[in-house]
All heavy atoms as TSV, in Angstrom:
chain	resi	resn	atom	element	x	y	z
A	1	MET	N	N	24.816	46.452	-10.978
A	1	MET	CA	C	25.164	45.094	-10.666
A	1	MET	C	C	24.540	44.732	-9.331
A	1	MET	O	O	24.324	45.605	-8.490
A	1	MET	CB	C	26.678	44.920	-10.687
A	1	MET	CG	C	27.351	44.920	-9.371
A	1	MET	SD	S	29.135	44.590	-9.355
A	1	MET	CE	C	29.707	45.082	-10.901
A	2	PHE	N	N	24.240	43.455	-9.172
A	2	PHE	CA	C	23.650	42.989	-7.918
A	2	PHE	C	C	24.750	42.386	-7.056
A	2	PHE	O	O	25.537	41.562	-7.524
A	2	PHE	CB	C	22.571	41.935	-8.195
A	2	PHE	CG	C	21.838	41.517	-6.967
A	2	PHE	CD1	C	20.832	42.312	-6.458
A	2	PHE	CD2	C	22.153	40.341	-6.316
A	2	PHE	CE1	C	20.146	41.938	-5.311
A	2	PHE	CE2	C	21.483	39.965	-5.170
A	2	PHE	CZ	C	20.477	40.757	-4.665
A	3	LEU	N	N	24.820	42.823	-5.790
A	3	LEU	CA	C	25.789	42.295	-4.840
A	3	LEU	C	C	25.061	41.403	-3.841
A	3	LEU	O	O	24.103	41.839	-3.191
A	3	LEU	CB	C	26.474	43.427	-4.071
A	3	LEU	CG	C	27.244	44.457	-4.886
A	3	LEU	CD1	C	27.787	45.541	-3.961
A	3	LEU	CD2	C	28.369	43.803	-5.679
A	4	TYR	N	N	25.482	40.167	-3.734
A	4	TYR	CA	C	24.952	39.262	-2.712
A	4	TYR	C	C	25.713	39.525	-1.427
A	4	TYR	O	O	26.944	39.567	-1.416
A	4	TYR	CB	C	25.141	37.807	-3.134
A	4	TYR	CG	C	24.278	37.398	-4.291
A	4	TYR	CD1	C	24.727	37.526	-5.602
A	4	TYR	CD2	C	23.009	36.883	-4.079
A	4	TYR	CE1	C	23.935	37.151	-6.670
A	4	TYR	CE2	C	22.206	36.493	-5.154
A	4	TYR	CZ	C	22.683	36.632	-6.442
A	4	TYR	OH	O	21.894	36.259	-7.496
A	5	LEU	N	N	24.977	39.716	-0.333
A	5	LEU	CA	C	25.581	40.056	0.950
A	5	LEU	C	C	25.204	39.034	2.013
A	5	LEU	O	O	24.100	38.495	2.000
A	5	LEU	CB	C	25.094	41.433	1.418
A	5	LEU	CG	C	25.276	42.609	0.468
A	5	LEU	CD1	C	24.609	43.846	1.041
A	5	LEU	CD2	C	26.740	42.860	0.196
A	6	ASN	N	N	26.115	38.820	2.980
A	6	ASN	CA	C	25.739	38.030	4.140
A	6	ASN	C	C	25.218	38.981	5.215
A	6	ASN	O	O	25.086	40.181	4.986
A	6	ASN	CB	C	26.898	37.149	4.622
A	6	ASN	CG	C	28.025	37.925	5.297
A	6	ASN	OD1	O	27.944	39.145	5.481
A	6	ASN	ND2	N	29.078	37.240	5.654
A	7	LYS	N	N	24.928	38.464	6.398
A	7	LYS	CA	C	24.321	39.301	7.448
A	7	LYS	C	C	25.242	40.423	7.925
A	7	LYS	O	O	24.783	41.409	8.471
A	7	LYS	CB	C	23.888	38.438	8.628
A	7	LYS	CG	C	25.026	37.767	9.329
A	7	LYS	CD	C	24.566	36.922	10.480
A	7	LYS	CE	C	25.779	36.241	11.075
A	7	LYS	NZ	N	25.508	35.573	12.288
A	8	ASP	N	N	26.551	40.283	7.721
A	8	ASP	CA	C	27.518	41.311	8.121
A	8	ASP	C	C	27.814	42.297	6.994
A	8	ASP	O	O	28.746	43.087	7.103
A	8	ASP	CB	C	28.825	40.660	8.560
A	8	ASP	CG	C	28.643	39.781	9.777
A	8	ASP	OD1	O	27.817	40.132	10.646
A	8	ASP	OD2	O	29.307	38.733	9.842
A	9	LYS	N	N	27.039	42.208	5.894
A	9	LYS	CA	C	27.216	43.035	4.703
A	9	LYS	C	C	28.523	42.740	3.970
A	9	LYS	O	O	29.049	43.565	3.234
A	9	LYS	CB	C	27.086	44.522	5.012
A	9	LYS	CG	C	25.680	44.902	5.412
A	9	LYS	CD	C	25.476	46.375	5.279
A	9	LYS	CE	C	23.992	46.661	5.494
A	9	LYS	NZ	N	23.660	47.997	5.129
A	10	ARG	N	N	29.042	41.524	4.179
A	10	ARG	CA	C	30.207	41.090	3.408
A	10	ARG	C	C	29.709	40.643	2.041
A	10	ARG	O	O	28.721	39.939	1.926
A	10	ARG	CB	C	30.944	39.944	4.088
A	10	ARG	CG	C	32.214	39.542	3.337
A	10	ARG	CD	C	33.068	38.576	4.136
A	10	ARG	NE	N	32.413	37.310	4.349
A	10	ARG	CZ	C	32.484	36.267	3.522
A	10	ARG	NH1	N	33.172	36.350	2.405
A	10	ARG	NH2	N	31.866	35.149	3.814
A	11	ILE	N	N	30.391	41.062	0.997
A	11	ILE	CA	C	30.014	40.691	-0.361
A	11	ILE	C	C	30.476	39.260	-0.608
A	11	ILE	O	O	31.665	38.960	-0.505
A	11	ILE	CB	C	30.635	41.656	-1.387
A	11	ILE	CG1	C	30.180	43.085	-1.101
A	11	ILE	CG2	C	30.268	41.230	-2.805
A	11	ILE	CD1	C	30.935	44.142	-1.868
A	12	THR	N	N	29.519	38.383	-0.900
A	12	THR	CA	C	29.843	36.978	-1.106
A	12	THR	C	C	29.862	36.597	-2.578
A	12	THR	O	O	30.490	35.613	-2.952
A	12	THR	CB	C	28.847	36.074	-0.358
A	12	THR	OG1	O	27.525	36.352	-0.816
A	12	THR	CG2	C	28.918	36.323	1.143
A	13	ALA	N	N	29.160	37.352	-3.414
A	13	ALA	CA	C	29.111	37.101	-4.861
A	13	ALA	C	C	28.504	38.323	-5.523
A	13	ALA	O	O	27.970	39.210	-4.847
A	13	ALA	CB	C	28.277	35.870	-5.159
A	14	TYR	N	N	28.577	38.362	-6.835
A	14	TYR	CA	C	27.939	39.451	-7.564
A	14	TYR	C	C	27.443	38.953	-8.903
A	14	TYR	O	O	27.890	37.928	-9.419
A	14	TYR	CB	C	28.864	40.660	-7.729
A	14	TYR	CG	C	30.072	40.442	-8.606
A	14	TYR	CD1	C	30.026	40.710	-9.967
A	14	TYR	CD2	C	31.270	39.984	-8.076
A	14	TYR	CE1	C	31.130	40.526	-10.773
A	14	TYR	CE2	C	32.383	39.791	-8.867
A	14	TYR	CZ	C	32.304	40.064	-10.211
A	14	TYR	OH	O	33.397	39.875	-11.007
A	15	ASP	N	N	26.492	39.686	-9.466
A	15	ASP	CA	C	25.924	39.377	-10.777
A	15	ASP	C	C	25.934	40.664	-11.578
A	15	ASP	O	O	25.185	41.590	-11.293
A	15	ASP	CB	C	24.494	38.854	-10.619
A	15	ASP	CG	C	23.830	38.513	-11.937
A	15	ASP	OD1	O	24.344	38.908	-13.003
A	15	ASP	OD2	O	22.772	37.875	-11.901
A	16	ASP	N	N	26.813	40.734	-12.560
A	16	ASP	CA	C	26.893	41.942	-13.374
A	16	ASP	C	C	26.267	41.750	-14.758
A	16	ASP	O	O	26.401	42.598	-15.628
A	16	ASP	CB	C	28.330	42.433	-13.497
A	16	ASP	CG	C	29.252	41.430	-14.172
A	16	ASP	OD1	O	28.816	40.304	-14.466
A	16	ASP	OD2	O	30.424	41.779	-14.396
A	17	SER	N	N	25.546	40.634	-14.942
A	17	SER	CA	C	24.927	40.392	-16.244
A	17	SER	C	C	23.405	40.555	-16.220
A	17	SER	O	O	22.778	40.595	-17.263
A	17	SER	CB	C	25.282	38.992	-16.748
A	17	SER	OG	O	24.788	38.014	-15.862
A	18	SER	N	N	22.824	40.663	-15.028
A	18	SER	CA	C	21.373	40.827	-14.907
A	18	SER	C	C	21.015	42.289	-14.714
A	18	SER	O	O	21.830	43.085	-14.257
A	18	SER	CB	C	20.838	40.020	-13.724
A	18	SER	OG	O	21.079	38.652	-13.916
A	19	THR	N	N	19.778	42.622	-15.029
A	19	THR	CA	C	19.296	43.987	-14.822
A	19	THR	C	C	18.658	44.095	-13.434
A	19	THR	O	O	18.348	43.084	-12.794
A	19	THR	CB	C	18.240	44.367	-15.869
A	19	THR	OG1	O	17.083	43.536	-15.685
A	19	THR	CG2	C	18.783	44.217	-17.283
A	20	ARG	N	N	18.458	45.331	-13.005
A	20	ARG	CA	C	17.786	45.562	-11.722
A	20	ARG	C	C	16.404	44.911	-11.722
A	20	ARG	O	O	15.995	44.310	-10.737
A	20	ARG	CB	C	17.665	47.058	-11.459
A	20	ARG	CG	C	17.065	47.393	-10.112
A	20	ARG	CD	C	16.782	48.877	-9.970
A	20	ARG	NE	N	17.963	49.675	-10.128
A	20	ARG	CZ	C	18.518	50.406	-9.168
A	20	ARG	NH1	N	17.968	50.434	-7.976
A	20	ARG	NH2	N	19.589	51.111	-9.397
A	21	GLU	N	N	15.705	45.013	-12.848
A	21	GLU	CA	C	14.370	44.424	-12.957
A	21	GLU	C	C	14.435	42.905	-12.800
A	21	GLU	O	O	13.589	42.310	-12.131
A	21	GLU	CB	C	13.744	44.807	-14.305
A	21	GLU	CG	C	12.345	44.308	-14.506
A	21	GLU	CD	C	11.324	44.910	-13.545
A	21	GLU	OE1	O	11.536	46.026	-13.051
A	21	GLU	OE2	O	10.318	44.231	-13.293
A	22	GLN	N	N	15.429	42.269	-13.395
A	22	GLN	CA	C	15.575	40.820	-13.282
A	22	GLN	C	C	15.893	40.386	-11.854
A	22	GLN	O	O	15.575	39.267	-11.468
A	22	GLN	CB	C	16.666	40.323	-14.227
A	22	GLN	CG	C	16.301	40.425	-15.685
A	22	GLN	CD	C	17.486	40.157	-16.591
A	22	GLN	OE1	O	18.602	40.596	-16.326
A	22	GLN	NE2	N	17.222	39.449	-17.678
A	23	MET	N	N	16.511	41.259	-11.082
A	23	MET	CA	C	16.913	40.914	-9.710
A	23	MET	C	C	15.893	41.376	-8.678
A	23	MET	O	O	16.148	41.317	-7.486
A	23	MET	CB	C	18.287	41.521	-9.409
A	23	MET	CG	C	19.388	41.057	-10.344
A	23	MET	SD	S	19.552	39.264	-10.459
A	23	MET	CE	C	20.263	38.887	-8.881
A	24	LYS	N	N	14.731	41.808	-9.122
A	24	LYS	CA	C	13.715	42.354	-8.232
A	24	LYS	C	C	13.353	41.386	-7.091
A	24	LYS	O	O	13.209	41.799	-5.942
A	24	LYS	CB	C	12.472	42.729	-9.037
A	24	LYS	CG	C	11.475	43.544	-8.271
A	24	LYS	CD	C	10.391	44.206	-9.086
A	24	LYS	CE	C	9.868	43.449	-10.262
A	24	LYS	NZ	N	8.714	44.104	-10.897
A	25	GLU	N	N	13.204	40.113	-7.382
A	25	GLU	CA	C	12.837	39.134	-6.354
A	25	GLU	C	C	13.948	38.963	-5.312
A	25	GLU	O	O	13.668	38.851	-4.123
A	25	GLU	CB	C	12.486	37.789	-6.990
A	25	GLU	CG	C	11.156	37.788	-7.698
A	25	GLU	CD	C	9.984	38.154	-6.781
A	25	GLU	OE1	O	9.881	37.602	-5.676
A	25	GLU	OE2	O	9.190	39.012	-7.187
A	26	GLU	N	N	15.194	38.948	-5.763
A	26	GLU	CA	C	16.318	38.828	-4.832
A	26	GLU	C	C	16.396	40.047	-3.925
A	26	GLU	O	O	16.695	39.935	-2.740
A	26	GLU	CB	C	17.638	38.636	-5.591
A	26	GLU	CG	C	17.842	37.256	-6.155
A	26	GLU	CD	C	17.116	37.004	-7.460
A	26	GLU	OE1	O	16.345	37.876	-7.924
A	26	GLU	OE2	O	17.320	35.920	-8.031
A	27	ILE	N	N	16.114	41.212	-4.489
A	27	ILE	CA	C	16.114	42.438	-3.690
A	27	ILE	C	C	15.001	42.373	-2.651
A	27	ILE	O	O	15.216	42.706	-1.484
A	27	ILE	CB	C	15.973	43.681	-4.599
A	27	ILE	CG1	C	17.231	43.836	-5.477
A	27	ILE	CG2	C	15.739	44.945	-3.775
A	27	ILE	CD1	C	17.102	44.856	-6.589
A	28	LYS	N	N	13.815	41.922	-3.067
A	28	LYS	CA	C	12.692	41.785	-2.135
A	28	LYS	C	C	13.006	40.821	-1.002
A	28	LYS	O	O	12.631	41.048	0.145
A	28	LYS	CB	C	11.455	41.277	-2.890
A	28	LYS	CG	C	10.443	42.340	-3.208
A	28	LYS	CD	C	9.398	41.862	-4.165
A	28	LYS	CE	C	8.213	41.219	-3.565
A	28	LYS	NZ	N	7.175	40.911	-4.564
A	29	LYS	N	N	13.706	39.745	-1.312
A	29	LYS	CA	C	14.063	38.734	-0.306
A	29	LYS	C	C	15.273	39.153	0.531
A	29	LYS	O	O	15.721	38.412	1.390
A	29	LYS	CB	C	14.366	37.403	-0.987
A	29	LYS	CG	C	13.163	36.781	-1.648
A	29	LYS	CD	C	13.564	35.503	-2.355
A	29	LYS	CE	C	12.419	34.924	-3.146
A	29	LYS	NZ	N	12.836	33.747	-3.925
A	30	GLU	N	N	15.798	40.348	0.257
A	30	GLU	CA	C	16.960	40.907	0.958
A	30	GLU	C	C	18.177	39.993	0.889
A	30	GLU	O	O	18.938	39.871	1.833
A	30	GLU	CB	C	16.605	41.247	2.408
A	30	GLU	CG	C	15.538	42.316	2.506
A	30	GLU	CD	C	15.209	42.717	3.920
A	30	GLU	OE1	O	15.823	42.191	4.873
A	30	GLU	OE2	O	14.330	43.579	4.082
A	31	MET	N	N	18.363	39.379	-0.278
A	31	MET	CA	C	19.530	38.534	-0.514
A	31	MET	C	C	20.765	39.382	-0.830
A	31	MET	O	O	21.889	38.896	-0.799
A	31	MET	CB	C	19.259	37.571	-1.657
A	31	MET	CG	C	18.165	36.583	-1.371
A	31	MET	SD	S	17.722	35.592	-2.817
A	31	MET	CE	C	19.214	34.664	-3.081
A	32	GLY	N	N	20.530	40.649	-1.151
A	32	GLY	CA	C	21.603	41.558	-1.506
A	32	GLY	C	C	21.025	42.884	-1.931
A	32	GLY	O	O	19.866	43.176	-1.665
A	33	VAL	N	N	21.859	43.668	-2.607
A	33	VAL	CA	C	21.448	45.005	-3.012
A	33	VAL	C	C	21.897	45.287	-4.440
A	33	VAL	O	O	22.824	44.666	-4.953
A	33	VAL	CB	C	22.055	46.086	-2.093
A	33	VAL	CG1	C	21.566	45.940	-0.675
A	33	VAL	CG2	C	23.567	46.066	-2.149
A	34	TRP	N	N	21.211	46.248	-5.065
A	34	TRP	CA	C	21.641	46.721	-6.368
A	34	TRP	C	C	22.718	47.765	-6.133
A	34	TRP	O	O	22.588	48.646	-5.282
A	34	TRP	CB	C	20.474	47.310	-7.156
A	34	TRP	CG	C	20.886	47.614	-8.543
A	34	TRP	CD1	C	21.225	48.824	-9.047
A	34	TRP	CD2	C	21.058	46.670	-9.596
A	34	TRP	NE1	N	21.599	48.703	-10.355
A	34	TRP	CE2	C	21.506	47.376	-10.723
A	34	TRP	CE3	C	20.888	45.294	-9.701
A	34	TRP	CZ2	C	21.775	46.754	-11.932
A	34	TRP	CZ3	C	21.154	44.679	-10.908
A	34	TRP	CH2	C	21.590	45.412	-12.002
A	35	TYR	N	N	23.822	47.688	-6.863
A	35	TYR	CA	C	24.955	48.583	-6.689
A	35	TYR	C	C	25.251	49.264	-8.024
A	35	TYR	O	O	25.476	48.584	-9.025
A	35	TYR	CB	C	26.165	47.780	-6.205
A	35	TYR	CG	C	27.409	48.593	-5.993
A	35	TYR	CD1	C	27.485	49.520	-4.962
A	35	TYR	CD2	C	28.519	48.427	-6.804
A	35	TYR	CE1	C	28.629	50.262	-4.754
A	35	TYR	CE2	C	29.669	49.164	-6.608
A	35	TYR	CZ	C	29.708	50.079	-5.575
A	35	TYR	OH	O	30.839	50.811	-5.364
A	36	ASP	N	N	25.236	50.585	-8.040
A	36	ASP	CA	C	25.491	51.357	-9.258
A	36	ASP	C	C	26.960	51.757	-9.350
A	36	ASP	O	O	27.291	52.935	-9.388
A	36	ASP	CB	C	24.614	52.609	-9.298
A	36	ASP	CG	C	23.156	52.291	-9.524
A	36	ASP	OD1	O	22.866	51.407	-10.351
A	36	ASP	OD2	O	22.305	52.905	-8.871
A	37	GLY	N	N	27.814	50.794	-9.361
A	37	GLY	CA	C	29.234	51.078	-9.471
A	37	GLY	C	C	29.956	49.864	-10.013
A	37	GLY	O	O	29.335	48.884	-10.418
A	38	ASP	N	N	31.273	49.927	-10.002
A	38	ASP	CA	C	32.091	48.813	-10.461
A	38	ASP	C	C	32.611	48.035	-9.261
A	38	ASP	O	O	33.000	48.621	-8.248
A	38	ASP	CB	C	33.279	49.318	-11.280
A	38	ASP	CG	C	32.847	49.936	-12.602
A	38	ASP	OD1	O	31.868	49.427	-13.183
A	38	ASP	OD2	O	33.462	50.913	-13.025
A	39	PHE	N	N	32.618	46.724	-9.400
A	39	PHE	CA	C	33.178	45.880	-8.358
A	39	PHE	C	C	33.691	44.604	-8.989
A	39	PHE	O	O	33.115	44.079	-9.939
A	39	PHE	CB	C	32.134	45.523	-7.294
A	39	PHE	CG	C	32.652	44.512	-6.313
A	39	PHE	CD1	C	33.560	44.888	-5.345
A	39	PHE	CD2	C	32.275	43.177	-6.387
A	39	PHE	CE1	C	34.082	43.950	-4.461
A	39	PHE	CE2	C	32.777	42.240	-5.508
A	39	PHE	CZ	C	33.683	42.623	-4.544
A	40	ASP	N	N	34.770	44.092	-8.440
A	40	ASP	CA	C	35.334	42.821	-8.849
A	40	ASP	C	C	36.160	42.297	-7.676
A	40	ASP	O	O	36.806	43.078	-6.979
A	40	ASP	CB	C	36.230	43.022	-10.080
A	40	ASP	CG	C	36.612	41.723	-10.732
A	40	ASP	OD1	O	37.221	40.876	-10.040
A	40	ASP	OD2	O	36.300	41.537	-11.905
A	41	PHE	N	N	36.156	40.995	-7.472
A	41	PHE	CA	C	36.933	40.420	-6.372
A	41	PHE	C	C	38.439	40.541	-6.590
A	41	PHE	O	O	39.217	40.313	-5.677
A	41	PHE	CB	C	36.553	38.955	-6.148
A	41	PHE	CG	C	35.240	38.787	-5.436
A	41	PHE	CD1	C	34.142	38.294	-6.096
A	41	PHE	CD2	C	35.109	39.136	-4.102
A	41	PHE	CE1	C	32.925	38.139	-5.446
A	41	PHE	CE2	C	33.902	38.999	-3.446
A	41	PHE	CZ	C	32.807	38.497	-4.110
A	42	PHE	N	N	38.847	40.923	-7.797
A	42	PHE	CA	C	40.267	41.112	-8.060
A	42	PHE	C	C	40.739	42.514	-7.677
A	42	PHE	O	O	41.919	42.827	-7.803
A	42	PHE	CB	C	40.578	40.842	-9.540
A	42	PHE	CG	C	40.387	39.391	-9.902
A	42	PHE	CD1	C	39.299	39.008	-10.675
A	42	PHE	CD2	C	41.259	38.426	-9.445
A	42	PHE	CE1	C	39.107	37.681	-11.011
A	42	PHE	CE2	C	41.075	37.090	-9.772
A	42	PHE	CZ	C	40.002	36.714	-10.555
A	43	MET	N	N	39.834	43.369	-7.213
A	43	MET	CA	C	40.208	44.720	-6.790
A	43	MET	C	C	41.128	44.631	-5.578
A	43	MET	O	O	41.059	43.689	-4.794
A	43	MET	CB	C	38.962	45.529	-6.407
A	43	MET	CG	C	38.051	45.839	-7.566
A	43	MET	SD	S	36.453	46.520	-7.084
A	43	MET	CE	C	36.896	47.939	-6.126
A	44	GLY	N	N	41.932	45.612	-5.403
A	44	GLY	CA	C	42.774	45.685	-4.221
A	44	GLY	C	C	44.043	44.854	-4.355
A	44	GLY	O	O	44.233	44.096	-5.295
A	45	GLU	N	N	44.882	44.999	-3.386
A	45	GLU	CA	C	46.193	44.375	-3.382
A	45	GLU	C	C	46.121	42.974	-2.772
A	45	GLU	O	O	45.466	42.765	-1.747
A	45	GLU	CB	C	47.124	45.260	-2.542
A	45	GLU	CG	C	48.503	44.744	-2.355
A	45	GLU	CD	C	49.313	45.641	-1.416
A	45	GLU	OE1	O	48.892	46.763	-1.136
A	45	GLU	OE2	O	50.358	45.179	-0.960
A	46	ASP	N	N	46.791	42.027	-3.400
A	46	ASP	CA	C	46.919	40.685	-2.835
A	46	ASP	C	C	48.084	40.674	-1.860
A	46	ASP	O	O	49.150	41.220	-2.146
A	46	ASP	CB	C	47.179	39.646	-3.930
A	46	ASP	CG	C	45.962	39.398	-4.795
A	46	ASP	OD1	O	44.837	39.465	-4.259
A	46	ASP	OD2	O	46.137	39.127	-5.992
A	47	LYS	N	N	47.867	40.037	-0.699
A	47	LYS	CA	C	48.936	39.907	0.284
A	47	LYS	C	C	49.109	38.434	0.595
A	47	LYS	O	O	48.115	37.737	0.832
A	47	LYS	CB	C	48.591	40.677	1.554
A	47	LYS	CG	C	48.506	42.170	1.348
A	47	LYS	CD	C	48.202	42.890	2.636
A	47	LYS	CE	C	48.081	44.386	2.378
A	47	LYS	NZ	N	47.741	45.112	3.587
A	48	PRO	N	N	50.338	37.946	0.597
A	48	PRO	CA	C	50.582	36.527	0.856
A	48	PRO	C	C	49.982	36.097	2.200
A	48	PRO	O	O	50.123	36.781	3.208
A	48	PRO	CB	C	52.105	36.421	0.884
A	48	PRO	CG	C	52.597	37.617	0.144
A	48	PRO	CD	C	51.568	38.689	0.363
A	49	GLY	N	N	49.279	34.974	2.176
A	49	GLY	CA	C	48.699	34.421	3.401
A	49	GLY	C	C	47.445	35.131	3.875
A	49	GLY	O	O	46.924	34.800	4.935
A	50	MET	N	N	46.959	36.103	3.130
A	50	MET	CA	C	45.776	36.866	3.542
A	50	MET	C	C	44.652	36.647	2.538
A	50	MET	O	O	44.892	36.463	1.355
A	50	MET	CB	C	46.092	38.357	3.614
A	50	MET	CG	C	47.216	38.726	4.550
A	50	MET	SD	S	46.788	38.556	6.267
A	50	MET	CE	C	45.795	39.986	6.487
A	51	GLN	N	N	43.425	36.706	3.031
A	51	GLN	CA	C	42.248	36.606	2.173
A	51	GLN	C	C	41.594	37.974	2.103
A	51	GLN	O	O	41.487	38.674	3.101
A	51	GLN	CB	C	41.257	35.615	2.772
A	51	GLN	CG	C	39.975	35.501	2.006
A	51	GLN	CD	C	39.011	34.517	2.651
A	51	GLN	OE1	O	39.421	33.615	3.351
A	51	GLN	NE2	N	37.745	34.714	2.408
A	52	LYS	N	N	41.167	38.356	0.909
A	52	LYS	CA	C	40.493	39.644	0.752
A	52	LYS	C	C	39.007	39.473	1.045
A	52	LYS	O	O	38.374	38.546	0.549
A	52	LYS	CB	C	40.650	40.173	-0.673
A	52	LYS	CG	C	42.046	40.586	-1.034
A	52	LYS	CD	C	42.086	41.328	-2.354
A	52	LYS	CE	C	42.119	40.394	-3.516
A	52	LYS	NZ	N	42.347	41.077	-4.803
A	53	ASP	N	N	38.467	40.341	1.865
A	53	ASP	CA	C	37.035	40.419	2.124
A	53	ASP	C	C	36.580	41.822	1.764
A	53	ASP	O	O	37.264	42.797	2.042
A	53	ASP	CB	C	36.707	40.160	3.598
A	53	ASP	CG	C	36.865	38.701	3.984
A	53	ASP	OD1	O	36.642	37.834	3.130
A	53	ASP	OD2	O	37.197	38.434	5.148
A	54	PHE	N	N	35.406	41.909	1.167
A	54	PHE	CA	C	34.853	43.198	0.773
A	54	PHE	C	C	33.507	43.380	1.454
A	54	PHE	O	O	32.718	42.434	1.533
A	54	PHE	CB	C	34.667	43.264	-0.746
A	54	PHE	CG	C	35.963	43.209	-1.502
A	54	PHE	CD1	C	36.477	42.004	-1.920
A	54	PHE	CD2	C	36.649	44.376	-1.784
A	54	PHE	CE1	C	37.669	41.947	-2.624
A	54	PHE	CE2	C	37.841	44.330	-2.492
A	54	PHE	CZ	C	38.356	43.115	-2.904
A	55	TYR	N	N	33.247	44.580	1.953
A	55	TYR	CA	C	32.012	44.892	2.665
A	55	TYR	C	C	31.357	46.120	2.047
A	55	TYR	O	O	32.047	47.016	1.565
A	55	TYR	CB	C	32.303	45.184	4.145
A	55	TYR	CG	C	32.833	43.995	4.890
A	55	TYR	CD1	C	34.180	43.687	4.883
A	55	TYR	CD2	C	31.967	43.166	5.596
A	55	TYR	CE1	C	34.670	42.583	5.565
A	55	TYR	CE2	C	32.448	42.067	6.277
A	55	TYR	CZ	C	33.798	41.786	6.255
A	55	TYR	OH	O	34.262	40.689	6.917
A	56	LEU	N	N	30.035	46.159	2.102
A	56	LEU	CA	C	29.292	47.318	1.637
A	56	LEU	C	C	29.019	48.217	2.832
A	56	LEU	O	O	28.392	47.801	3.816
A	56	LEU	CB	C	27.972	46.893	0.987
A	56	LEU	CG	C	27.176	48.009	0.347
A	56	LEU	CD1	C	27.917	48.582	-0.855
A	56	LEU	CD2	C	25.806	47.514	-0.072
A	57	ASN	N	N	29.499	49.453	2.770
A	57	ASN	CA	C	29.278	50.419	3.843
A	57	ASN	C	C	27.874	50.994	3.751
A	57	ASN	O	O	27.200	50.892	2.726
A	57	ASN	CB	C	30.299	51.557	3.743
A	57	ASN	CG	C	31.692	51.101	4.015
A	57	ASN	OD1	O	31.944	50.260	4.881
A	57	ASN	ND2	N	32.644	51.627	3.263
A	58	GLU	N	N	27.444	51.660	4.811
A	58	GLU	CA	C	26.107	52.290	4.854
A	58	GLU	C	C	25.945	53.344	3.777
A	58	GLU	O	O	24.839	53.572	3.297
A	58	GLU	CB	C	25.863	52.911	6.228
A	58	GLU	CG	C	25.762	51.903	7.358
A	58	GLU	CD	C	24.584	50.971	7.192
A	58	GLU	OE1	O	23.518	51.422	6.756
A	58	GLU	OE2	O	24.734	49.784	7.525
A	59	ASP	N	N	27.041	53.991	3.365
A	59	ASP	CA	C	26.960	55.033	2.322
A	59	ASP	C	C	27.133	54.460	0.910
A	59	ASP	O	O	27.408	55.196	-0.024
A	59	ASP	CB	C	27.968	56.139	2.599
A	59	ASP	CG	C	29.408	55.655	2.516
A	59	ASP	OD1	O	29.640	54.436	2.340
A	59	ASP	OD2	O	30.316	56.502	2.627
A	60	ASN	N	N	26.972	53.144	0.775
A	60	ASN	CA	C	27.089	52.426	-0.500
A	60	ASN	C	C	28.471	52.477	-1.133
A	60	ASN	O	O	28.608	52.398	-2.346
A	60	ASN	CB	C	26.024	52.881	-1.502
A	60	ASN	CG	C	24.680	52.275	-1.188
A	60	ASN	OD1	O	24.602	51.222	-0.574
A	60	ASN	ND2	N	23.631	52.937	-1.592
A	61	THR	N	N	29.495	52.620	-0.325
A	61	THR	CA	C	30.858	52.464	-0.801
A	61	THR	C	C	31.335	51.075	-0.368
A	61	THR	O	O	30.767	50.478	0.551
A	61	THR	CB	C	31.802	53.533	-0.223
A	61	THR	OG1	O	31.781	53.455	1.203
A	61	THR	CG2	C	31.382	54.923	-0.683
A	62	ILE	N	N	32.346	50.587	-1.040
A	62	ILE	CA	C	32.866	49.257	-0.729
A	62	ILE	C	C	34.194	49.429	-0.014
A	62	ILE	O	O	35.051	50.195	-0.439
A	62	ILE	CB	C	33.030	48.422	-2.006
A	62	ILE	CG1	C	31.638	48.149	-2.599
A	62	ILE	CG2	C	33.766	47.124	-1.721
A	62	ILE	CD1	C	31.663	47.428	-3.918
A	63	ARG	N	N	34.356	48.695	1.082
A	63	ARG	CA	C	35.624	48.711	1.794
A	63	ARG	C	C	36.207	47.313	1.800
A	63	ARG	O	O	35.509	46.331	1.731
A	63	ARG	CB	C	35.476	49.251	3.214
A	63	ARG	CG	C	34.721	48.356	4.155
A	63	ARG	CD	C	34.659	48.965	5.547
A	63	ARG	NE	N	33.624	48.356	6.327
A	63	ARG	CZ	C	33.762	47.251	7.053
A	63	ARG	NH1	N	34.919	46.657	7.090
A	63	ARG	NH2	N	32.753	46.748	7.724
A	64	ARG	N	N	37.491	47.270	1.902
A	64	ARG	CA	C	38.222	46.010	1.925
A	64	ARG	C	C	38.817	45.794	3.272
A	64	ARG	O	O	39.207	46.624	3.969
A	64	ARG	CB	C	39.311	46.051	0.848
A	64	ARG	CG	C	40.081	44.801	0.759
A	64	ARG	CD	C	41.052	44.905	-0.402
A	64	ARG	NE	N	41.931	43.794	-0.324
A	64	ARG	CZ	C	43.077	43.802	0.352
A	64	ARG	NH1	N	43.486	44.867	0.962
A	64	ARG	NH2	N	43.819	42.738	0.401
């Protein structure tokens, strides 16, 4: 899946329907990275009054 990242490596969107080959131009433009795992914005616990943010770590793990 392709993860769109901002400059702080915060995940802003994802595309799980395209292939790595289809996302080649986005990867070249450094709009994000190809991620070989599962991700969804519904992951993790919801807390009242809080917004969930997800970041891609240097070791390609996702932190919340």
